N, CA, C, O and the ligand as a Tripos MOL2 file, in Angstrom:
@<TRIPOS>MOLECULE
protein
  301   299    76     0     0
PROTEIN
NO_CHARGES

@<TRIPOS>ATOM
      1 N         -18.6840   21.6030   16.6970 N.3       1 MET1
      2 CA        -18.6230   20.7680   15.3480 C.3       1 MET1
      3 C         -18.0210   19.3800   15.5550 C.2       1 MET1
      4 O         -18.4400   18.3890   14.9580 O.2       1 MET1
      5 N         -17.0280   19.3600   16.4230 N.am      2 LEU2
      6 CA        -16.3720   18.1990   16.5770 C.3       2 LEU2
      7 C         -17.2110   17.2450   17.5180 C.2       2 LEU2
      8 O         -17.1700   16.0200   17.3960 O.2       2 LEU2
      9 N         -17.8630   17.8030   18.3280 N.am      3 ALA3
     10 CA        -18.7370   17.0760   19.2830 C.3       3 ALA3
     11 C         -19.9610   16.3240   18.3890 C.2       3 ALA3
     12 O         -20.2760   15.1490   18.5780 O.2       3 ALA3
     13 N         -20.4990   17.0630   17.5400 N.am      4 LEU4
     14 CA        -21.5450   16.7200   16.7500 C.3       4 LEU4
     15 C         -21.0660   15.5280   15.7690 C.2       4 LEU4
     16 O         -21.6730   14.4810   15.5470 O.2       4 LEU4
     17 N         -19.9040   15.9190   15.2680 N.am      5 GLN5
     18 CA        -19.4380   14.6870   14.2670 C.3       5 GLN5
     19 C         -19.0960   13.4110   15.1000 C.2       5 GLN5
     20 O         -19.1810   12.2830   14.6120 O.2       5 GLN5
     21 N         -18.7420   13.6300   16.2600 N.am      6 SER6
     22 CA        -18.2650   12.4430   17.0470 C.3       6 SER6
     23 C         -19.5860   11.6930   17.4210 C.2       6 SER6
     24 O         -19.5820   10.4620   17.4540 O.2       6 SER6
     25 N         -20.6780   12.3850   17.6930 N.am      7 TYR7
     26 CA        -21.9780   11.7380   18.0490 C.3       7 TYR7
     27 C         -22.4420   11.0350   16.6570 C.2       7 TYR7
     28 O         -22.8620    9.8780   16.6580 O.2       7 TYR7
     29 N         -22.3350   11.8260   15.4470 N.am      8 GLU8
     30 CA        -22.9070   11.1410   14.2650 C.3       8 GLU8
     31 C         -22.0410   10.0260   13.9230 C.2       8 GLU8
     32 O         -22.5660    8.9740   13.5570 O.2       8 GLU8
     33 N         -20.7890   10.1270   13.9970 N.am      9 ASN9
     34 CA        -19.8550    9.0550   13.5710 C.3       9 ASN9
     35 C         -19.9300    7.7860   14.6120 C.2       9 ASN9
     36 O         -19.7720    6.6270   14.2300 O.2       9 ASN9
     37 N         -20.1650    8.1160   15.8390 N.am     10 GLY10
     38 CA        -19.8410    7.0650   16.9970 C.3      10 GLY10
     39 C         -21.1450    6.3210   17.0860 C.2      10 GLY10
     40 O         -21.9780    6.3240   16.1810 O.2      10 GLY10
     41 N         -21.2690    5.7070   18.1850 N.am     11 ARG11
     42 CA        -22.5040    4.8300   18.4490 C.3      11 ARG11
     43 C         -23.2060    5.2540   19.8380 C.2      11 ARG11
     44 O         -23.9120    4.4830   20.4870 O.2      11 ARG11
     45 N         -22.9060    6.6390   20.2190 N.am     12 LYS12
     46 CA        -23.4310    7.2060   21.2910 C.3      12 LYS12
     47 C         -24.6190    7.9130   21.0300 C.2      12 LYS12
     48 O         -24.5950    8.6390   20.0360 O.2      12 LYS12
     49 N         -25.6520    7.8670   21.6940 N.am     13 CYS13
     50 CA        -27.0060    8.6230   21.5170 C.3      13 CYS13
     51 C         -26.8520   10.0010   21.7690 C.2      13 CYS13
     52 O         -26.3600   10.1900   22.8820 O.2      13 CYS13
     53 N         -27.1340   11.1980   21.0370 N.am     14 PRO14
     54 CA        -26.9140   12.3440   21.2140 C.3      14 PRO14
     55 C         -27.9090   12.9920   22.2840 C.2      14 PRO14
     56 O         -27.6500   14.0960   22.7630 O.2      14 PRO14
     57 N         -29.1920   12.1940   22.6920 N.am     15 VAL15
     58 CA        -29.9380   12.4880   23.6290 C.3      15 VAL15
     59 C         -29.5600   12.0810   25.1380 C.2      15 VAL15
     60 O         -29.5930   12.8400   26.1060 O.2      15 VAL15
     61 N         -29.1930   10.7230   25.1370 N.am     16 CYS16
     62 CA        -29.0580   10.4520   26.4920 C.3      16 CYS16
     63 C         -27.4610   10.0170   26.7030 C.2      16 CYS16
     64 O         -27.0630    9.8890   27.8600 O.2      16 CYS16
     65 N         -26.5440    9.7890   25.5930 N.am     17 GLY17
     66 CA        -25.2180    9.5830   25.7950 C.3      17 GLY17
     67 C         -24.8780    8.0320   25.9120 C.2      17 GLY17
     68 O         -23.7080    7.6530   25.9630 O.2      17 GLY17
     69 N         -25.8800    7.2150   25.9500 N.am     18 MET18
     70 CA        -25.6930    5.7010   25.9370 C.3      18 MET18
     71 C         -25.4330    5.3350   24.4520 C.2      18 MET18
     72 O         -25.6240    6.0830   23.4940 O.2      18 MET18
     73 N         -24.9840    4.1080   24.4190 N.am     19 ASP19
     74 CA        -24.9360    3.3370   23.1090 C.3      19 ASP19
     75 C         -26.0420    3.2350   22.4740 C.2      19 ASP19
     76 O         -26.9970    2.7760   23.1000 O.2      19 ASP19
     77 N         -26.1920    3.5610   21.3120 N.am     20 ILE20
     78 CA        -27.5630    3.5090   20.5950 C.3      20 ILE20
     79 C         -28.1390    2.1440   20.5000 C.2      20 ILE20
     80 O         -29.3550    1.9710   20.4210 O.2      20 ILE20
     81 N         -27.1790    1.0600   20.5070 N.am     21 THR21
     82 CA        -27.6510   -0.1870   20.2870 C.3      21 THR21
     83 C         -28.3450   -0.7100   21.4910 C.2      21 THR21
     84 O         -28.9940   -1.7560   21.4650 O.2      21 THR21
     85 N         -28.1840    0.1010   22.6450 N.am     22 PHE22
     86 CA        -29.0240   -0.1270   23.8140 C.3      22 PHE22
     87 C         -30.0780    0.7610   23.8580 C.2      22 PHE22
     88 O         -31.2070    0.2780   23.9440 O.2      22 PHE22
     89 N         -29.9430    1.9810   23.8150 N.am     23 CYS23
     90 CA        -31.2320    2.9210   24.1760 C.3      23 CYS23
     91 C         -32.1250    2.9730   23.1630 C.2      23 CYS23
     92 O         -33.2430    3.4220   23.4150 O.2      23 CYS23
     93 N         -31.8200    2.5380   21.8620 N.am     24 HIS24
     94 CA        -32.8140    2.4640   20.6190 C.3      24 HIS24
     95 C         -33.5200    1.3530   20.6380 C.2      24 HIS24
     96 O         -34.3360    1.1280   19.7440 O.2      24 HIS24
     97 N         -33.3010    0.4490   21.7120 N.am     25 ASP25
     98 CA        -33.9180   -0.9220   21.6310 C.3      25 ASP25
     99 C         -34.8220   -0.8510   22.9750 C.2      25 ASP25
    100 O         -34.3810   -0.8150   24.1240 O.2      25 ASP25
    101 N         -36.0980   -0.8390   22.6040 N.am     26 GLN26
    102 CA        -37.0910   -0.6200   23.9390 C.3      26 GLN26
    103 C         -37.0360   -1.8880   24.6540 C.2      26 GLN26
    104 O         -36.9110   -1.7360   25.8690 O.2      26 GLN26
    105 N         -37.0920   -3.0600   24.2650 N.am     27 ASN27
    106 CA        -36.8490   -4.1980   24.9450 C.3      27 ASN27
    107 C         -35.6550   -4.2740   25.8110 C.2      27 ASN27
    108 O         -35.8130   -4.6360   26.9770 O.2      27 ASN27
    109 N         -34.4890   -3.9770   25.3770 N.am     28 LYS28
    110 CA        -33.2250   -3.9950   26.3320 C.3      28 LYS28
    111 C         -33.4990   -2.9110   27.3890 C.2      28 LYS28
    112 O         -33.2130   -3.0830   28.5740 O.2      28 LYS28
    113 N         -34.0220   -1.8680   26.9490 N.am     29 VAL29
    114 CA        -34.1450   -0.8680   28.0980 C.3      29 VAL29
    115 C         -35.0600   -1.1310   29.1510 C.2      29 VAL29
    116 O         -34.7790   -0.8960   30.3260 O.2      29 VAL29
    117 N         -36.3040   -1.6800   28.7280 N.am     30 ARG30
    118 CA        -37.4890   -2.1110   29.6690 C.3      30 ARG30
    119 C         -36.6250   -3.1680   30.5590 C.2      30 ARG30
    120 O         -36.6270   -2.9850   31.7760 O.2      30 ARG30
    121 N         -35.9340   -4.1950   30.0590 N.am     31 GLN31
    122 CA        -35.3490   -5.1690   30.7620 C.3      31 GLN31
    123 C         -34.3890   -4.8530   31.7460 C.2      31 GLN31
    124 O         -34.1970   -5.5600   32.7350 O.2      31 GLN31
    125 N         -33.7140   -3.6930   31.4750 N.am     32 THR32
    126 CA        -32.6140   -3.1950   32.3720 C.3      32 THR32
    127 C         -33.1860   -2.1770   33.4430 C.2      32 THR32
    128 O         -32.7590   -2.2440   34.5960 O.2      32 THR32
    129 N         -34.0310   -1.3460   33.1340 N.am     33 PHE33
    130 CA        -34.6310   -0.4970   33.9030 C.3      33 PHE33
    131 C         -36.1750   -0.4400   34.2310 C.2      33 PHE33
    132 O         -36.9640   -0.5550   33.2930 O.2      33 PHE33
    133 N         -36.6420   -0.2680   35.5180 N.am     34 LYS34
    134 CA        -37.9460   -0.3690   35.7460 C.3      34 LYS34
    135 C         -38.6490    1.0130   35.6360 C.2      34 LYS34
    136 O         -39.8760    1.0980   35.6820 O.2      34 LYS34
    137 N         -37.7650    2.1930   35.4750 N.am     35 GLY35
    138 CA        -38.5500    3.4160   35.4590 C.3      35 GLY35
    139 C         -37.2300    4.5000   35.7070 C.2      35 GLY35
    140 O         -36.0500    4.1590   35.6360 O.2      35 GLY35
    141 N         -37.6270    5.6200   35.9550 N.am     36 ALA36
    142 CA        -36.7650    6.8540   36.0540 C.3      36 ALA36
    143 C         -37.4380    7.8170   37.1730 C.2      36 ALA36
    144 O         -38.6430    7.9960   37.3540 O.2      36 ALA36
    145 N         -36.3130    8.4090   37.9020 N.am     37 ASP37
    146 CA        -36.8170    9.3450   38.8690 C.3      37 ASP37
    147 C         -36.4060   10.7780   38.2530 C.2      37 ASP37
    148 O         -35.5390   10.8410   37.3810 O.2      37 ASP37
    149 N         -36.9620   11.7530   38.6670 N.am     38 VAL38
    150 CA        -36.5610   13.1450   38.2880 C.3      38 VAL38
    151 C         -35.6010   13.7230   39.2930 C.2      38 VAL38
    152 O         -35.8560   13.7900   40.4960 O.2      38 VAL38
    153 N         -34.4110   14.1610   38.7000 N.am     39 GLU39
    154 CA        -33.5890   14.8670   39.7050 C.3      39 GLU39
    155 C         -33.0470   16.0440   39.0210 C.2      39 GLU39
    156 O         -33.1740   16.1930   37.8050 O.2      39 GLU39
    157 N         -32.4790   16.8340   39.7370 N.am     40 THR40
    158 CA        -32.0390   18.1530   39.2600 C.3      40 THR40
    159 C         -30.4560   18.1970   39.1700 C.2      40 THR40
    160 O         -29.8220   17.9220   40.1890 O.2      40 THR40
    161 N         -29.7410   18.5510   37.9250 N.am     41 CYS41
    162 CA        -28.5190   18.8880   37.9140 C.3      41 CYS41
    163 C         -28.4630   20.2710   38.2940 C.2      41 CYS41
    164 O         -29.1580   21.1180   37.7330 O.2      41 CYS41
    165 N         -27.6240   20.5470   39.2690 N.am     42 PHE42
    166 CA        -27.4190   22.0030   39.8270 C.3      42 PHE42
    167 C         -26.5160   22.6940   39.0640 C.2      42 PHE42
    168 O         -26.4720   23.9230   39.1220 O.2      42 PHE42
    169 N         -25.6470   21.9340   38.2160 N.am     43 VAL43
    170 CA        -24.6900   22.7870   37.4190 C.3      43 VAL43
    171 C         -25.6100   23.2620   36.1690 C.2      43 VAL43
    172 O         -25.5100   24.4170   35.7550 O.2      43 VAL43
    173 N         -26.4290   22.4150   35.6330 N.am     44 SER44
    174 CA        -27.2560   22.8720   34.4900 C.3      44 SER44
    175 C         -28.1680   23.9170   34.9100 C.2      44 SER44
    176 O         -28.4360   24.7870   34.0820 O.2      44 SER44
    177 N         -28.7660   23.9790   36.2380 N.am     45 GLU45
    178 CA        -29.5870   24.9520   36.7420 C.3      45 GLU45
    179 C         -28.8100   26.1270   36.8190 C.2      45 GLU45
    180 O         -29.3610   27.1490   36.4100 O.2      45 GLU45
    181 N         -27.5660   26.2270   37.2830 N.am     46 MET46
    182 CA        -26.8310   27.3910   37.4290 C.3      46 MET46
    183 C         -26.6580   28.1110   35.8920 C.2      46 MET46
    184 O         -26.7540   29.3230   35.6980 O.2      46 MET46
    185 N         -26.4010   27.1540   34.9120 N.am     47 ARG47
    186 CA        -26.1770   27.7470   33.6200 C.3      47 ARG47
    187 C         -27.5680   28.2000   33.0610 C.2      47 ARG47
    188 O         -27.5850   29.1490   32.2770 O.2      47 ARG47
    189 N         -28.6860   27.6050   33.4040 N.am     48 GLU48
    190 CA        -29.9100   28.1570   32.9380 C.3      48 GLU48
    191 C         -30.0270   29.4650   33.6730 C.2      48 GLU48
    192 O         -30.5370   30.3730   33.0170 O.2      48 GLU48
    193 N         -29.7110   29.7010   34.7210 N.am     49 GLN49
    194 CA        -30.0250   30.8700   35.5010 C.3      49 GLN49
    195 C         -29.1400   32.0810   34.8470 C.2      49 GLN49
    196 O         -29.6220   33.2070   34.7210 O.2      49 GLN49
    197 N         -27.9070   31.7870   34.4720 N.am     50 ALA50
    198 CA        -27.1390   32.7010   33.8730 C.3      50 ALA50
    199 C         -27.5920   32.9610   32.4540 C.2      50 ALA50
    200 O         -27.5380   34.1190   32.0400 O.2      50 ALA50
    201 N         -27.9810   32.1100   31.7650 N.am     51 MET51
    202 CA        -28.7630   32.4370   30.4560 C.3      51 MET51
    203 C         -29.9810   33.1670   30.6190 C.2      51 MET51
    204 O         -30.2670   33.9850   29.7450 O.2      51 MET51
    205 N         -30.8230   32.9890   31.6940 N.am     52 ARG52
    206 CA        -31.8500   33.8590   31.9290 C.3      52 ARG52
    207 C         -31.7010   35.2610   32.1650 C.2      52 ARG52
    208 O         -32.4470   36.1440   31.7400 O.2      52 ARG52
    209 N         -30.6580   35.4030   32.8890 N.am     53 ARG53
    210 CA        -30.1340   36.7340   33.3440 C.3      53 ARG53
    211 C         -29.5730   37.4430   32.1090 C.2      53 ARG53
    212 O         -29.8010   38.6280   31.8670 O.2      53 ARG53
    213 N         -28.8240   36.6420   31.3460 N.am     54 PHE54
    214 CA        -28.3080   37.3230   30.0660 C.3      54 PHE54
    215 C         -29.4380   37.7210   29.1070 C.2      54 PHE54
    216 O         -29.4570   38.8010   28.5170 O.2      54 PHE54
    217 N         -30.3690   36.7780   28.9960 N.am     55 ALA55
    218 CA        -31.5550   37.0740   27.9940 C.3      55 ALA55
    219 C         -32.4610   38.2860   28.6740 C.2      55 ALA55
    220 O         -32.9560   39.1280   27.9240 O.2      55 ALA55
    221 N         -32.6510   38.3560   29.9870 N.am     56 ASP56
    222 CA        -33.3090   39.5230   30.3850 C.3      56 ASP56
    223 C         -32.6550   40.8400   30.3670 C.2      56 ASP56
    224 O         -33.2530   41.9130   30.4420 O.2      56 ASP56
    225 N         -31.3520   40.6790   30.2590 N.am     57 SER57
    226 CA        -30.4760   42.0440   30.2300 C.3      57 SER57
    227 C         -30.6470   42.8650   28.8050 C.2      57 SER57
    228 O         -30.4630   44.0790   28.7290 O.2      57 SER57
    229 N         -30.9920   42.1090   27.7900 N.am     58 GLY58
    230 CA        -31.2930   42.7300   26.5180 C.3      58 GLY58
    231 C         -31.3750   41.8810   25.2900 C.2      58 GLY58
    232 O         -31.6270   40.6830   25.4180 O.2      58 GLY58
    233 N         -31.1990   42.3660   24.2030 N.am     59 GLU59
    234 CA        -31.5080   41.6140   23.0490 C.3      59 GLU59
    235 C         -30.5150   40.4780   22.9400 C.2      59 GLU59
    236 O         -29.3240   40.7540   23.0860 O.2      59 GLU59
    237 N         -30.9210   39.0770   22.6690 N.am     60 VAL60
    238 CA        -30.0390   38.0730   22.4530 C.3      60 VAL60
    239 C         -30.2210   37.8060   20.8750 C.2      60 VAL60
    240 O         -31.3210   37.5130   20.4060 O.2      60 VAL60
    241 N         -29.0840   37.9260   20.1110 N.am     61 LYS61
    242 CA        -29.0360   38.0250   18.7310 C.3      61 LYS61
    243 C         -28.9620   36.4720   18.2690 C.2      61 LYS61
    244 O         -29.5580   36.1440   17.2430 O.2      61 LYS61
    245 N         -28.2950   35.5940   18.9570 N.am     62 ALA62
    246 CA        -28.1420   34.2500   18.6480 C.3      62 ALA62
    247 C         -28.5630   33.3380   19.6390 C.2      62 ALA62
    248 O         -27.7040   32.6040   20.1280 O.2      62 ALA62
    249 N         -29.7360   33.2510   20.0240 N.am     63 PRO63
    250 CA        -30.0480   32.5220   21.2470 C.3      63 PRO63
    251 C         -29.5620   31.0320   21.3460 C.2      63 PRO63
    252 O         -29.2350   30.5120   22.4130 O.2      63 PRO63
    253 N         -29.5470   30.4240   20.1840 N.am     64 ASN64
    254 CA        -29.0040   28.8700   20.0960 C.3      64 ASN64
    255 C         -27.4730   28.7180   20.0900 C.2      64 ASN64
    256 O         -26.9450   27.6060   20.1200 O.2      64 ASN64
    257 N         -26.7780   29.8610   20.0510 N.am     65 SER65
    258 CA        -25.3210   30.0190   19.8720 C.3      65 SER65
    259 C         -24.5460   30.4750   21.2090 C.2      65 SER65
    260 O         -23.3190   30.4430   21.3050 O.2      65 SER65
    261 N         -25.3450   30.8670   22.1460 N.am     66 GLN66
    262 CA        -24.7520   31.3060   23.5060 C.3      66 GLN66
    263 C         -24.4100   30.1660   24.2820 C.2      66 GLN66
    264 O         -25.0200   29.1030   24.1670 O.2      66 GLN66
    265 N         -23.4820   30.3330   25.0490 N.am     67 THR67
    266 CA        -23.0590   29.0880   26.1110 C.3      67 THR67
    267 C         -22.7170   29.8170   27.3450 C.2      67 THR67
    268 O         -22.7640   31.0440   27.4250 O.2      67 THR67
    269 N         -22.3600   29.0050   28.3360 N.am     68 THR68
    270 CA        -22.0900   29.4980   29.7070 C.3      68 THR68
    271 C         -20.5510   28.9960   30.0150 C.2      68 THR68
    272 O         -19.9480   28.1300   29.3810 O.2      68 THR68
    273 N         -20.0800   29.7150   31.0930 N.am     69 LYS69
    274 CA        -18.6590   29.3220   31.4840 C.3      69 LYS69
    275 C         -18.9000   29.3230   33.0530 C.2      69 LYS69
    276 O         -19.3270   30.3250   33.6270 O.2      69 LYS69
    277 N         -18.6190   28.2120   33.6700 N.am     70 LEU70
    278 CA        -18.7380   28.3650   35.1770 C.3      70 LEU70
    279 C         -17.5130   29.1560   35.7830 C.2      70 LEU70
    280 O         -16.4060   29.1690   35.2450 O.2      70 LEU70
    281 N         -17.8070   29.7830   36.9010 N.am     71 SER71
    282 CA        -16.8410   30.6060   37.5210 C.3      71 SER71
    283 C         -16.4820   29.7960   38.8460 C.2      71 SER71
    284 O         -17.3460   29.4700   39.6600 O.2      71 SER71
    285 N         -15.3000   29.5370   38.9690 N.am     72 ILE72
    286 CA        -14.8530   28.8350   40.2940 C.3      72 ILE72
    287 C         -14.8820   29.7440   41.4480 C.2      72 ILE72
    288 O         -14.3920   30.8670   41.3280 O.2      72 ILE72
    289 N         -15.4530   29.3330   42.6430 N.am     73 ARG73
    290 CA        -15.5010   30.0770   43.6660 C.3      73 ARG73
    291 C         -14.0750   30.1160   44.3930 C.2      73 ARG73
    292 O         -13.4600   29.0580   44.5200 O.2      73 ARG73
    293 N         -13.5800   31.2200   44.8330 N.am     74 ASN74
    294 CA        -12.2460   31.3370   45.4010 C.3      74 ASN74
    295 C         -12.4870   31.3580   46.8630 C.2      74 ASN74
    296 O         -13.1820   32.2250   47.3920 O.2      74 ASN74
    297 N         -11.9000   30.3830   47.5220 N.am     75 GLY75
    298 CA        -12.0840   30.2030   49.0620 C.3      75 GLY75
    299 C         -13.3440   29.6520   49.4300 C.2      75 GLY75
    300 O         -13.6120   29.4610   50.6160 O.2      75 GLY75
    301 ZN        -30.4550    7.5150   23.9890 Zn       76 ZN76
@<TRIPOS>BOND
     1     1     2 1
     2     2     3 1
     3     3     4 2
     4     3     5 am
     5     5     6 1
     6     6     7 1
     7     7     8 2
     8     7     9 am
     9     9    10 1
    10    10    11 1
    11    11    12 2
    12    11    13 am
    13    13    14 1
    14    14    15 1
    15    15    16 2
    16    15    17 am
    17    17    18 1
    18    18    19 1
    19    19    20 2
    20    19    21 am
    21    21    22 1
    22    22    23 1
    23    23    24 2
    24    23    25 am
    25    25    26 1
    26    26    27 1
    27    27    28 2
    28    27    29 am
    29    29    30 1
    30    30    31 1
    31    31    32 2
    32    31    33 am
    33    33    34 1
    34    34    35 1
    35    35    36 2
    36    35    37 am
    37    37    38 1
    38    38    39 1
    39    39    40 2
    40    39    41 am
    41    41    42 1
    42    42    43 1
    43    43    44 2
    44    43    45 am
    45    45    46 1
    46    46    47 1
    47    47    48 2
    48    47    49 am
    49    49    50 1
    50    50    51 1
    51    51    52 2
    52    51    53 am
    53    53    54 1
    54    54    55 1
    55    55    56 2
    56    55    57 am
    57    57    58 1
    58    58    59 1
    59    59    60 2
    60    59    61 am
    61    61    62 1
    62    62    63 1
    63    63    64 2
    64    63    65 am
    65    65    66 1
    66    66    67 1
    67    67    68 2
    68    67    69 am
    69    69    70 1
    70    70    71 1
    71    71    72 2
    72    71    73 am
    73    73    74 1
    74    74    75 1
    75    75    76 2
    76    75    77 am
    77    77    78 1
    78    78    79 1
    79    79    80 2
    80    79    81 am
    81    81    82 1
    82    82    83 1
    83    83    84 2
    84    83    85 am
    85    85    86 1
    86    86    87 1
    87    87    88 2
    88    87    89 am
    89    89    90 1
    90    90    91 1
    91    91    92 2
    92    91    93 am
    93    93    94 1
    94    94    95 1
    95    95    96 2
    96    95    97 am
    97    97    98 1
    98    98    99 1
    99    99   100 2
   100    99   101 am
   101   101   102 1
   102   102   103 1
   103   103   104 2
   104   103   105 am
   105   105   106 1
   106   106   107 1
   107   107   108 2
   108   107   109 am
   109   109   110 1
   110   110   111 1
   111   111   112 2
   112   111   113 am
   113   113   114 1
   114   114   115 1
   115   115   116 2
   116   115   117 am
   117   117   118 1
   118   118   119 1
   119   119   120 2
   120   119   121 am
   121   121   122 1
   122   122   123 1
   123   123   124 2
   124   123   125 am
   125   125   126 1
   126   126   127 1
   127   127   128 2
   128   127   129 am
   129   129   130 1
   130   130   131 1
   131   131   132 2
   132   131   133 am
   133   133   134 1
   134   134   135 1
   135   135   136 2
   136   135   137 am
   137   137   138 1
   138   138   139 1
   139   139   140 2
   140   139   141 am
   141   141   142 1
   142   142   143 1
   143   143   144 2
   144   143   145 am
   145   145   146 1
   146   146   147 1
   147   147   148 2
   148   147   149 am
   149   149   150 1
   150   150   151 1
   151   151   152 2
   152   151   153 am
   153   153   154 1
   154   154   155 1
   155   155   156 2
   156   155   157 am
   157   157   158 1
   158   158   159 1
   159   159   160 2
   160   159   161 am
   161   161   162 1
   162   162   163 1
   163   163   164 2
   164   163   165 am
   165   165   166 1
   166   166   167 1
   167   167   168 2
   168   167   169 am
   169   169   170 1
   170   170   171 1
   171   171   172 2
   172   171   173 am
   173   173   174 1
   174   174   175 1
   175   175   176 2
   176   175   177 am
   177   177   178 1
   178   178   179 1
   179   179   180 2
   180   179   181 am
   181   181   182 1
   182   182   183 1
   183   183   184 2
   184   183   185 am
   185   185   186 1
   186   186   187 1
   187   187   188 2
   188   187   189 am
   189   189   190 1
   190   190   191 1
   191   191   192 2
   192   191   193 am
   193   193   194 1
   194   194   195 1
   195   195   196 2
   196   195   197 am
   197   197   198 1
   198   198   199 1
   199   199   200 2
   200   199   201 am
   201   201   202 1
   202   202   203 1
   203   203   204 2
   204   203   205 am
   205   205   206 1
   206   206   207 1
   207   207   208 2
   208   207   209 am
   209   209   210 1
   210   210   211 1
   211   211   212 2
   212   211   213 am
   213   213   214 1
   214   214   215 1
   215   215   216 2
   216   215   217 am
   217   217   218 1
   218   218   219 1
   219   219   220 2
   220   219   221 am
   221   221   222 1
   222   222   223 1
   223   223   224 2
   224   223   225 am
   225   225   226 1
   226   226   227 1
   227   227   228 2
   228   227   229 am
   229   229   230 1
   230   230   231 1
   231   231   232 2
   232   231   233 am
   233   233   234 1
   234   234   235 1
   235   235   236 2
   236   235   237 am
   237   237   238 1
   238   238   239 1
   239   239   240 2
   240   239   241 am
   241   241   242 1
   242   242   243 1
   243   243   244 2
   244   243   245 am
   245   245   246 1
   246   246   247 1
   247   247   248 2
   248   247   249 am
   249   249   250 1
   250   250   251 1
   251   251   252 2
   252   251   253 am
   253   253   254 1
   254   254   255 1
   255   255   256 2
   256   255   257 am
   257   257   258 1
   258   258   259 1
   259   259   260 2
   260   259   261 am
   261   261   262 1
   262   262   263 1
   263   263   264 2
   264   263   265 am
   265   265   266 1
   266   266   267 1
   267   267   268 2
   268   267   269 am
   269   269   270 1
   270   270   271 1
   271   271   272 2
   272   271   273 am
   273   273   274 1
   274   274   275 1
   275   275   276 2
   276   275   277 am
   277   277   278 1
   278   278   279 1
   279   279   280 2
   280   279   281 am
   281   281   282 1
   282   282   283 1
   283   283   284 2
   284   283   285 am
   285   285   286 1
   286   286   287 1
   287   287   288 2
   288   287   289 am
   289   289   290 1
   290   290   291 1
   291   291   292 2
   292   291   293 am
   293   293   294 1
   294   294   295 1
   295   295   296 2
   296   295   297 am
   297   297   298 1
   298   298   299 1
   299   299   300 2
@<TRIPOS>SUBSTRUCTURE
     1 MET1         2 RESIDUE 1 A MET
     2 LEU2         6 RESIDUE 1 A LEU
     3 ALA3        10 RESIDUE 1 A ALA
     4 LEU4        14 RESIDUE 1 A LEU
     5 GLN5        18 RESIDUE 1 A GLN
     6 SER6        22 RESIDUE 1 A SER
     7 TYR7        26 RESIDUE 1 A TYR
     8 GLU8        30 RESIDUE 1 A GLU
     9 ASN9        34 RESIDUE 1 A ASN
    10 GLY10       38 RESIDUE 1 A GLY
    11 ARG11       42 RESIDUE 1 A ARG
    12 LYS12       46 RESIDUE 1 A LYS
    13 CYS13       50 RESIDUE 1 A CYS
    14 PRO14       54 RESIDUE 1 A PRO
    15 VAL15       58 RESIDUE 1 A VAL
    16 CYS16       62 RESIDUE 1 A CYS
    17 GLY17       66 RESIDUE 1 A GLY
    18 MET18       70 RESIDUE 1 A MET
    19 ASP19       74 RESIDUE 1 A ASP
    20 ILE20       78 RESIDUE 1 A ILE
    21 THR21       82 RESIDUE 1 A THR
    22 PHE22       86 RESIDUE 1 A PHE
    23 CYS23       90 RESIDUE 1 A CYS
    24 HIS24       94 RESIDUE 1 A HIS
    25 ASP25       98 RESIDUE 1 A ASP
    26 GLN26      102 RESIDUE 1 A GLN
    27 ASN27      106 RESIDUE 1 A ASN
    28 LYS28      110 RESIDUE 1 A LYS
    29 VAL29      114 RESIDUE 1 A VAL
    30 ARG30      118 RESIDUE 1 A ARG
    31 GLN31      122 RESIDUE 1 A GLN
    32 THR32      126 RESIDUE 1 A THR
    33 PHE33      130 RESIDUE 1 A PHE
    34 LYS34      134 RESIDUE 1 A LYS
    35 GLY35      138 RESIDUE 1 A GLY
    36 ALA36      142 RESIDUE 1 A ALA
    37 ASP37      146 RESIDUE 1 A ASP
    38 VAL38      150 RESIDUE 1 A VAL
    39 GLU39      154 RESIDUE 1 A GLU
    40 THR40      158 RESIDUE 1 A THR
    41 CYS41      162 RESIDUE 1 A CYS
    42 PHE42      166 RESIDUE 1 A PHE
    43 VAL43      170 RESIDUE 1 A VAL
    44 SER44      174 RESIDUE 1 A SER
    45 GLU45      178 RESIDUE 1 A GLU
    46 MET46      182 RESIDUE 1 A MET
    47 ARG47      186 RESIDUE 1 A ARG
    48 GLU48      190 RESIDUE 1 A GLU
    49 GLN49      194 RESIDUE 1 A GLN
    50 ALA50      198 RESIDUE 1 A ALA
    51 MET51      202 RESIDUE 1 A MET
    52 ARG52      206 RESIDUE 1 A ARG
    53 ARG53      210 RESIDUE 1 A ARG
    54 PHE54      214 RESIDUE 1 A PHE
    55 ALA55      218 RESIDUE 1 A ALA
    56 ASP56      222 RESIDUE 1 A ASP
    57 SER57      226 RESIDUE 1 A SER
    58 GLY58      230 RESIDUE 1 A GLY
    59 GLU59      234 RESIDUE 1 A GLU
    60 VAL60      238 RESIDUE 1 A VAL
    61 LYS61      242 RESIDUE 1 A LYS
    62 ALA62      246 RESIDUE 1 A ALA
    63 PRO63      250 RESIDUE 1 A PRO
    64 ASN64      254 RESIDUE 1 A ASN
    65 SER65      258 RESIDUE 1 A SER
    66 GLN66      262 RESIDUE 1 A GLN
    67 THR67      266 RESIDUE 1 A THR
    68 THR68      270 RESIDUE 1 A THR
    69 LYS69      274 RESIDUE 1 A LYS
    70 LEU70      278 RESIDUE 1 A LEU
    71 SER71      282 RESIDUE 1 A SER
    72 ILE72      286 RESIDUE 1 A ILE
    73 ARG73      290 RESIDUE 1 A ARG
    74 ASN74      294 RESIDUE 1 A ASN
    75 GLY75      298 RESIDUE 1 A GLY
    76 ZN76       301 GROUP 0 **** ****
């Protein structure tokens, strides 16, 4: 909730995390960037895999309220 409030009160875009005076201005964005490449965030991939295993294991009562916690590898 605090994160949502921070986004709504701040000037950061909830989609990309940049200042909205920049990312909501198409001319500024096009003057700065020529395009984008597709990359994979392997932390998010790991979280997606955990959520998929959880969903496949049984009934998910609140699919938009579940989150993940990364487990540190020992050694
Ligand atoms: Zn944005």
